[in-house]
C-alpha atoms as a printed R data frame, in Angstrom:
    type eleno elety resid chain resno       x       y       z
1   ATOM     1    CA   MET     A     1 101.713  99.347 112.901
2   ATOM     2    CA   ASN     A     2 104.686 101.461 113.691
3   ATOM     3    CA   ILE     A     3 103.773 105.224 114.058
4   ATOM     4    CA   PRO     A     4 106.690 107.690 113.203
5   ATOM     5    CA   TRP     A     5 104.508 110.630 114.723
6   ATOM     6    CA   LYS     A     6 106.127 114.046 113.352
7   ATOM     7    CA   SER     A     7 108.247 115.990 115.126
8   ATOM     8    CA   VAL     A     8 105.330 118.658 115.259
9   ATOM     9    CA   PHE     A     9 103.628 116.698 118.116
10  ATOM    10    CA   ALA     A    10 106.831 117.442 120.556
11  ATOM    11    CA   THR     A    11 105.641 120.952 120.860
12  ATOM    12    CA   ALA     A    12 102.340 122.224 122.024
13  ATOM    13    CA   THR     A    13 101.985 125.471 120.023
14  ATOM    14    CA   LEU     A    14  99.666 125.925 117.371
15  ATOM    15    CA   ALA     A    15 101.868 128.323 115.501
16  ATOM    16    CA   SER     A    16 104.121 125.911 114.422
17  ATOM    17    CA   LEU     A    17 101.662 123.315 113.068
18  ATOM    18    CA   PRO     A    18 101.503 122.720 109.487
19  ATOM    19    CA   THR     A    19  98.535 123.181 107.020
20  ATOM    20    CA   MET     A    20  96.280 120.077 106.567
21  ATOM    21    CA   SER     A    21  98.062 117.435 104.470
22  ATOM    22    CA   TYR     A    22  97.380 113.937 102.687
23  ATOM    23    CA   ALA     A    23  99.953 111.202 102.196
24  ATOM    24    CA   ASP     A    24 100.006 107.457 102.674
25  ATOM    25    CA   CYS     A    25  96.661 107.213 104.383
26  ATOM    26    CA   ARG     A    26  97.393 109.944 106.533
27  ATOM    27    CA   ALA     A    27  96.068 113.430 107.241
28  ATOM    28    CA   THR     A    28  96.843 116.546 109.333
29  ATOM    29    CA   SER     A    29  94.623 118.975 110.660
30  ATOM    30    CA   PRO     A    30  94.961 122.952 109.134
31  ATOM    31    CA   LEU     A    31  96.308 126.015 111.155
32  ATOM    32    CA   GLN     A    32  92.549 126.946 111.184
33  ATOM    33    CA   THR     A    33  89.453 125.728 112.672
34  ATOM    34    CA   VAL     A    34  87.161 123.228 110.353
35  ATOM    35    CA   ALA     A    35  83.308 123.726 110.527
36  ATOM    36    CA   LEU     A    36  81.644 120.746 112.060
37  ATOM    37    CA   ILE     A    37  77.997 120.111 110.260
38  ATOM    38    CA   GLU     A    38  75.986 117.271 112.320
39  ATOM    39    CA   LEU     A    39  72.510 116.584 110.711
40  ATOM    40    CA   TYR     A    40  69.823 114.453 112.690
41  ATOM    41    CA   THR     A    41  67.600 112.467 110.606
42  ATOM    42    CA   SER     A    42  65.994 109.494 109.957
43  ATOM    43    CA   GLU     A    43  64.468 107.397 107.115
44  ATOM    44    CA   GLY     A    44  61.527 107.002 109.053
45  ATOM    45    CA   CYS     A    45  60.647 111.086 109.280
46  ATOM    46    CA   SER     A    46  58.854 112.473 105.995
47  ATOM    47    CA   SER     A    47  60.834 115.907 106.281
48  ATOM    48    CA   CYS     A    48  64.220 114.573 106.451
49  ATOM    49    CA   PRO     A    49  64.992 113.612 102.872
50  ATOM    50    CA   PRO     A    50  65.423 117.469 101.562
51  ATOM    51    CA   ALA     A    51  67.831 118.043 104.437
52  ATOM    52    CA   ASP     A    52  69.761 114.580 103.427
53  ATOM    53    CA   ARG     A    53  69.755 116.041  99.651
54  ATOM    54    CA   TRP     A    54  71.234 119.435 100.979
55  ATOM    55    CA   LEU     A    55  73.483 118.233 102.988
56  ATOM    56    CA   SER     A    56  74.706 115.911  99.997
57  ATOM    57    CA   ARG     A    57  75.227 119.044  98.045
58  ATOM    58    CA   MET     A    58  77.495 120.721  99.990
59  ATOM    59    CA   LYS     A    59  80.772 120.470  98.389
60  ATOM    60    CA   LEU     A    60  83.080 121.836 100.670
61  ATOM    61    CA   PRO     A    61  86.482 121.097 101.050
62  ATOM    62    CA   PRO     A    62  87.630 119.244 103.989
63  ATOM    63    CA   GLU     A    63  90.053 121.965 105.248
64  ATOM    64    CA   SER     A    64  86.656 124.242 105.656
65  ATOM    65    CA   ALA     A    65  84.208 121.894 106.960
66  ATOM    66    CA   VAL     A    66  83.407 118.190 107.866
67  ATOM    67    CA   ALA     A    67  79.725 117.008 107.821
68  ATOM    68    CA   LEU     A    68  78.056 114.025 109.541
69  ATOM    69    CA   SER     A    69  75.107 112.426 109.001
70  ATOM    70    CA   LEU     A    70  73.555 110.913 112.293
71  ATOM    71    CA   HIS     A    71  70.474 108.937 112.202
72  ATOM    72    CA   VAL     A    72  68.563 108.673 115.300
73  ATOM    73    CA   ASP     A    73  66.333 105.531 116.509
74  ATOM    74    CA   TYR     A    74  63.407 107.112 118.207
75  ATOM    75    CA   TRP     A    75  61.103 107.277 114.512
76  ATOM    76    CA   ASP     A    76  61.837 103.341 114.117
77  ATOM    77    CA   ARG     A    77  58.840 102.426 116.286
78  ATOM    78    CA   LEU     A    78  56.646 104.550 113.615
79  ATOM    79    CA   GLY     A    79  56.826 101.769 110.880
80  ATOM    80    CA   TRP     A    80  59.867 101.757 109.032
81  ATOM    81    CA   LYS     A    81  63.320 101.024 110.707
82  ATOM    82    CA   ASP     A    82  66.098 103.120 109.621
83  ATOM    83    CA   ARG     A    83  69.116 100.546 108.799
84  ATOM    84    CA   PHE     A    84  71.426 103.219 109.732
85  ATOM    85    CA   ALA     A    85  69.834 104.372 113.279
86  ATOM    86    CA   SER     A    86  71.752 104.220 116.495
87  ATOM    87    CA   ALA     A    87  70.817 104.641 119.986
88  ATOM    88    CA   ASN     A    88  74.182 106.397 120.223
89  ATOM    89    CA   PHE     A    89  73.458 109.202 117.996
90  ATOM    90    CA   THR     A    90  69.877 109.810 119.560
91  ATOM    91    CA   ALA     A    91  72.104 110.034 122.649
92  ATOM    92    CA   ARG     A    92  74.174 112.363 120.981
93  ATOM    93    CA   GLN     A    93  71.498 114.460 120.158
94  ATOM    94    CA   ASN     A    94  70.140 114.781 123.404
95  ATOM    95    CA   GLU     A    95  73.587 115.513 124.908
96  ATOM    96    CA   GLN     A    96  74.238 118.451 122.772
97  ATOM    97    CA   MET     A    97  70.364 119.664 123.653
98  ATOM    98    CA   ARG     A    98  71.141 119.590 127.248
99  ATOM    99    CA   ARG     A    99  74.561 121.508 126.429
100 ATOM   100    CA   HIS     A   100  72.208 124.589 125.110
101 ATOM   101    CA   SER     A   101  69.457 124.077 127.568
102 ATOM   102    CA   THR     A   102  66.949 122.724 124.791
103 ATOM   103    CA   GLU     A   103  63.739 120.963 126.258
104 ATOM   104    CA   PHE     A   104  63.101 118.692 123.266
105 ATOM   105    CA   VAL     A   105  65.094 117.439 120.018
106 ATOM   106    CA   TYR     A   106  63.695 117.101 116.371
107 ATOM   107    CA   THR     A   107  64.596 115.529 112.995
108 ATOM   108    CA   PRO     A   108  65.850 116.830 110.420
109 ATOM   109    CA   GLN     A   109  67.950 119.139 113.279
110 ATOM   110    CA   VAL     A   110  71.564 120.610 112.148
111 ATOM   111    CA   LEU     A   111  74.327 121.843 113.884
112 ATOM   112    CA   VAL     A   112  77.183 123.737 113.328
113 ATOM   113    CA   GLN     A   113  80.066 123.778 115.906
114 ATOM   114    CA   GLY     A   114  77.408 122.277 118.160
115 ATOM   115    CA   ARG     A   115  74.661 124.939 118.100
116 ATOM   116    CA   ASP     A   116  71.697 125.150 116.392
117 ATOM   117    CA   TRP     A   117  71.566 126.032 112.651
118 ATOM   118    CA   ARG     A   118  68.170 126.688 109.935
119 ATOM   119    CA   TRP     A   119  69.742 124.697 107.233
120 ATOM   120    CA   GLY     A   120  68.160 125.413 103.767
121 ATOM   121    CA   THR     A   121  68.472 129.359 104.395
122 ATOM   122    CA   GLY     A   122  71.307 130.455 102.863
123 ATOM   123    CA   GLY     A   123  74.493 131.769 104.348
124 ATOM   124    CA   GLU     A   124  76.359 128.404 105.311
125 ATOM   125    CA   SER     A   125  79.254 129.595 103.313
126 ATOM   126    CA   ALA     A   126  79.532 132.808 105.369
127 ATOM   127    CA   ALA     A   127  79.275 130.939 108.743
128 ATOM   128    CA   ILE     A   128  81.603 128.626 107.711
129 ATOM   129    CA   ALA     A   129  84.095 131.233 106.793
130 ATOM   130    CA   ALA     A   130  83.689 133.003 109.933
131 ATOM   131    CA   ILE     A   131  84.513 129.438 111.717
132 ATOM   132    CA   ASN     A   132  87.396 128.940 109.382
133 ATOM   133    CA   SER     A   133  88.864 132.339 110.410
134 ATOM   134    CA   HIS     A   134  89.549 131.330 114.195
135 ATOM   135    CA   PRO     A   135  92.868 129.496 114.944
136 ATOM   136    CA   ALA     A   136  92.508 126.024 115.686
137 ATOM   137    CA   ARG     A   137  92.423 125.025 118.849
138 ATOM   138    CA   ALA     A   138  93.626 121.004 118.615
139 ATOM   139    CA   LEU     A   139  95.630 119.273 116.627
140 ATOM   140    CA   ILE     A   140  94.425 116.197 115.136
141 ATOM   141    CA   GLU     A   141  96.573 113.332 113.053
142 ATOM   142    CA   LEU     A   142  95.015 110.199 111.881
143 ATOM   143    CA   ILE     A   143  96.752 107.375 110.130
144 ATOM   144    CA   ALA     A   144  94.219 104.632 108.656
145 ATOM   145    CA   ASP     A   145  94.823 100.917 107.352
146 ATOM   146    CA   SER     A   146  92.292  98.981 105.890
147 ATOM   147    CA   HIS     A   147  92.911  95.115 105.728
148 ATOM   148    CA   GLY     A   148  90.109  92.483 104.357
149 ATOM   149    CA   ASP     A   149  86.657  93.871 106.410
150 ATOM   150    CA   LYS     A   150  88.650  96.069 109.039
151 ATOM   151    CA   ALA     A   151  90.203  99.087 109.650
152 ATOM   152    CA   THR     A   152  92.852 100.569 111.816
153 ATOM   153    CA   ILE     A   153  93.106 103.723 113.143
154 ATOM   154    CA   ASP     A   154  95.823 105.367 115.035
155 ATOM   155    CA   VAL     A   155  94.836 109.103 116.217
156 ATOM   156    CA   HIS     A   156  96.793 111.466 117.851
157 ATOM   157    CA   VAL     A   157  95.283 114.762 119.466
158 ATOM   158    CA   THR     A   158  97.350 117.507 121.067
159 ATOM   159    CA   VAL     A   159  95.338 120.286 122.763
160 ATOM   160    CA   PRO     A   160  97.966 123.239 123.671
161 ATOM   161    CA   ASN     A   161  95.828 125.439 125.752
162 ATOM   162    CA   LYS     A   162  95.625 124.287 129.582
163 ATOM   163    CA   ARG     A   163  91.967 125.743 129.769
164 ATOM   164    CA   ASP     A   164  90.785 123.785 126.324
165 ATOM   165    CA   ARG     A   165  92.240 120.527 128.092
166 ATOM   166    CA   THR     A   166  89.737 120.395 131.147
167 ATOM   167    CA   ASN     A   167  86.912 119.438 129.361
168 ATOM   168    CA   ALA     A   168  88.188 117.982 126.052
169 ATOM   169    CA   LYS     A   169  86.842 114.991 124.705
170 ATOM   170    CA   VAL     A   170  87.909 113.098 121.439
171 ATOM   171    CA   ALA     A   171  85.361 111.567 119.054
172 ATOM   172    CA   VAL     A   172  86.362 108.979 116.010
173 ATOM   173    CA   ALA     A   173  83.590 108.065 113.389
174 ATOM   174    CA   LEU     A   174  83.745 105.573 110.294
175 ATOM   175    CA   VAL     A   175  81.431 107.809 107.610
176 ATOM   176    CA   GLN     A   176  80.315 106.432 104.193
177 ATOM   177    CA   ASP     A   177  78.912 108.046 101.262
178 ATOM   178    CA   GLY     A   178  77.148 106.844  98.198
179 ATOM   179    CA   LEU     A   179  74.301 104.939 100.358
180 ATOM   180    CA   VAL     A   180  70.839 103.962  99.150
181 ATOM   181    CA   SER     A   181  67.545 102.268 100.859
182 ATOM   182    CA   ASN     A   182  64.120 101.692  99.307
183 ATOM   183    CA   VAL     A   183  61.758 102.790 101.857
184 ATOM   184    CA   LYS     A   184  59.262 100.050 102.237
185 ATOM   185    CA   ALA     A   185  57.070 101.331 104.963
186 ATOM   186    CA   GLY     A   186  56.261 104.292 107.456
187 ATOM   187    CA   GLU     A   187  56.364 108.286 106.219
188 ATOM   188    CA   ASN     A   188  58.749 107.652 103.061
189 ATOM   189    CA   ALA     A   189  56.951 104.263 101.938
190 ATOM   190    CA   GLY     A   190  57.877 103.942  98.513
191 ATOM   191    CA   GLU     A   191  60.849 106.450  98.383
192 ATOM   192    CA   ARG     A   192  64.264 105.712  96.959
193 ATOM   193    CA   LEU     A   193  66.604 107.476  99.806
194 ATOM   194    CA   GLU     A   194  70.364 108.490  98.646
195 ATOM   195    CA   HIS     A   195  72.862 109.073 102.154
196 ATOM   196    CA   ASP     A   196  76.062 110.904 102.053
197 ATOM   197    CA   HIS     A   197  78.340 111.417 105.244
198 ATOM   198    CA   VAL     A   198  76.560 108.744 106.959
199 ATOM   199    CA   VAL     A   199  78.095 107.354 110.508
200 ATOM   200    CA   ARG     A   200  78.297 103.929 110.353
201 ATOM   201    CA   GLN     A   201  80.356 103.749 113.672
202 ATOM   202    CA   TRP     A   202  82.155 105.662 116.472
203 ATOM   203    CA   ARG     A   203  84.137 106.136 119.685
204 ATOM   204    CA   THR     A   204  83.072 109.167 121.703
205 ATOM   205    CA   GLY     A   205  84.305 110.281 125.154
206 ATOM   206    CA   LEU     A   206  87.751 109.744 124.416
207 ATOM   207    CA   SER     A   207  90.029 111.283 126.968
208 ATOM   208    CA   LEU     A   208  93.281 113.382 126.862
209 ATOM   209    CA   ASP     A   209  96.214 112.681 129.442
210 ATOM   210    CA   THR     A   210  97.326 115.392 131.809
211 ATOM   211    CA   THR     A   211  99.860 116.971 129.236
212 ATOM   212    CA   GLY     A   212  97.063 117.485 126.570
213 ATOM   213    CA   GLU     A   213  97.548 114.458 124.389
214 ATOM   214    CA   LEU     A   214  95.616 111.155 123.366
215 ATOM   215    CA   ARG     A   215  97.198 108.705 121.478
216 ATOM   216    CA   ASP     A   216  94.798 105.826 120.764
217 ATOM   217    CA   ARG     A   217  94.387 102.913 118.018
218 ATOM   218    CA   LEU     A   218  91.025 101.831 117.179
219 ATOM   219    CA   THR     A   219  89.533  99.004 114.947
220 ATOM   220    CA   PHE     A   220  86.508  99.411 112.783
221 ATOM   221    CA   ALA     A   221  84.602  96.812 111.022
222 ATOM   222    CA   LEU     A   222  84.336  98.383 107.268
223 ATOM   223    CA   PRO     A   223  80.521  98.109 106.434
224 ATOM   224    CA   PRO     A   224  79.328  95.926 103.769
225 ATOM   225    CA   GLU     A   225  77.564  98.235 101.627
226 ATOM   226    CA   GLN     A   226  79.708  99.752  98.880
227 ATOM   227    CA   GLY     A   227  80.337 103.471  99.006
228 ATOM   228    CA   PRO     A   228  83.553 105.586  99.791
229 ATOM   229    CA   ALA     A   229  84.292 105.521 103.414
230 ATOM   230    CA   SER     A   230  86.541 107.836 105.455
231 ATOM   231    CA   ILE     A   231  87.546 108.647 109.021
232 ATOM   232    CA   VAL     A   232  86.343 111.657 111.070
233 ATOM   233    CA   ALA     A   233  87.774 112.657 114.578
234 ATOM   234    CA   PHE     A   234  87.049 115.812 116.322
235 ATOM   235    CA   ALA     A   235  87.993 117.566 119.928
236 ATOM   236    CA   GLU     A   236  85.513 118.988 121.564
237 ATOM   237    CA   ASP     A   237  84.779 120.699 125.018
238 ATOM   238    CA   SER     A   238  82.313 118.135 126.625
239 ATOM   239    CA   MET     A   239  80.532 120.597 128.493
240 ATOM   240    CA   THR     A   240  80.072 123.393 126.101
241 ATOM   241    CA   GLY     A   241  79.785 121.662 122.878
242 ATOM   242    CA   ASP     A   242  82.785 123.847 121.021
243 ATOM   243    CA   ILE     A   243  84.595 122.099 118.445
244 ATOM   244    CA   LEU     A   244  88.409 122.444 118.961
245 ATOM   245    CA   GLN     A   245  89.244 121.032 115.605
246 ATOM   246    CA   VAL     A   246  87.923 118.186 113.039
247 ATOM   247    CA   LEU     A   247  89.697 116.382 110.592
248 ATOM   248    CA   ALA     A   248  88.673 113.585 108.130
249 ATOM   249    CA   LEU     A   249  90.737 111.412 105.914
250 ATOM   250    CA   PRO     A   250  89.287 109.194 103.246
251 ATOM   251    CA   MET     A   251  90.040 105.131 103.745
252 ATOM   252    CA   CYS     A   252  92.885 104.369 101.177
253 ATOM   253    CA   GLY     A   253  91.822 101.352  99.508
254 ATOM   254    CA   GLY     A   254  88.132 101.123 101.470
255 ATOM   255    CA   LYS     A   255  84.959 100.666 100.095
C-alpha cells in the first residue's frame, strides 16, 4: 500500500496541524491533547468487573479520550486463566509504577495520562477536559487496511519539540470491544463478564529518528472473536510516562 502522506508532515509546527479526521480507514490526531485511560484488570480478580463496567460506560468522543483495557497475567495462577491476559501488560503496569516510584501494582488500577486515578469517584469529565485544554505535543496519523485475518497498519508520528523527542517512544495496539467470557473458576466463578477496549496485541518501544519522526508498517492478526476492532497509537515520554498524544482509528471492514 503506497501512502500519500499529507503535506502537513513536511512541517514540524503543531499550529499548522489539522483537527482529527477520518476517511478511508485513515485518521489524523487533533490539535489538542487527547487523554489516555489505561485500566489494568483481570478476569481472575473479583473487584475488577465493576471497573470493567465503568470503563465500558464511558462514552467520550475519541478526540477527547481513548481507553485501553490491559489484562494482566499475575492472577492467572489463582484458579482462572484470563484469555486476554499477557505478561507484556503486566510489564507495562510495573514500568508505570517504577516511573512514579510506587512499590506495588494492583487491580483494578486506572491510569490517566500515565498517573494513578481513583476511578468511579466522579470528576472524569473535568479531568479529561483539563487534559484537552493543552496543545498536543505530537502528531499521529494512522492508515489501516484489513485483508483476511490480518490488518496492516501504517503509522506516522511527528514530535516537533526537540525536548519532547529525547525520550519519546510510540506504542500501537489492536483493541477490541464487545467481548464476553463465562468464567468457570477462581474468584469470578459462574460470572458472565463483558469487556470493551481490550488490548489484544500491541507493539511498544517504537523509536523516532533524529528528526523526531517515526514511519512504520505493522501487521496484526485479527482476533477470531467477533467484536468491533480499532487501532490505537500513542506517543509518550518513556522516562516520565507523560502522554504526548493518542489516536484511535476504527478498523474499516474489520470484525
